N, C-alpha and C positions, 0 to 999 in steps of 0.2 A: 358050364358056369362062368360066367365072365369075371375078370379081376376085380370088378366093382363088387359083385355079389359076394366073391371070397372074401373080400376086405370087410365087408357088411358082415357075414358069418363070423370070422375072425373077432370084430369088434363086440357082437353079440355074445359070443362065447366069453370073452375076457370080461364084460360086464357081469355075467351071470356069475362066474368065478370070483369076482370081487365082492359080490352081493352075499354069496354063500361064506367067503371067509369073513365079512364085516358080521354076519349072523352068528357065526361060531366065536368070534372075538366078544360080541356083546354077551354071548351065553356064559363063556369064560369068565368075563369080567363081572358079570352078575354072581356067579359062584363064589368068587375071590371076595367080592364086596360083602356076599352074605356071611362067609367065613371071618373077615374083619370086623363086621357088625356083631356077630354071634360072640366074637371076644370081649367086645366092649359092653355086650348085655350080660356077660358072665356066663355063657354057654360053652361047653365043650364036648367033645367025642361026638356020639350019636346025635345028641340035641344041636350041637353045631351044624352037623352035616344036614340034618333035618331043616334047620333055619336057612341054612344056604339054598336049599332047594325050594323053600317058600319065596326067597328074594327071587331066584330063576323064575320060578312060575308067575309071579308079580308081574314080570316084563310082558307077559302075553294080554295084559289087560287093554293095552293102547299103544298105538305108536310112539317111538321115542322112549326117552329115559325117566319122564315124570311119574310114572307108575311105580319104579323102582324107588325113586328118590323119596315119594311119598310113604311107600311101606316102612323102608329103614327109618325116615324121620319120625313117624306114628310110633314105632317100636321104642325108638330111643326116648321119645317123649313120656312114654308110658311107664318105661323104667327109670325115668330121671337121668338118662345118660346126657352127661354135657358134651356134645359136638355140635357145633354151629352149623348152619346150612352151608356157608363157605366151605368149611372142613369138609363137610360130606361131599358136596361137588367136587372139589379138589382131589378126594380120594378116589371118586368115581372115575375123573379122568387120569389120574395116575393110574390105576388099574387098568383101565381101557387101553392105555399105551402098552402095558405090560401084556396085556392078552392079545393084542394085534401081533407082538413081536413073537409070542408064543405060537400063535396060530400060523404066522408065516414061516416060522422056523421047522414046522410039522409036528 
């Protein structure tokens, strides 16, 4: 195998690992967001855990974060929870940063 092929293979492996870590960080963020939202919705215990699972599952509807945002926004609106779109998006970003750090640390 040439050094070019080796570098290309290493790059492909690094890219695959980065994608895997980002997937894990997003899933972790979604669970954390679900627990944060559950608290705002008045859920606790098993109900909060179940709701967090629904938020994680909502991310499988389409690529990107909009499906998760829409799910939580809809649930907040249905229960009259006063959280703005800006605050919700800020929390999503803040929690993603935390999740990425946690995934990197192992």
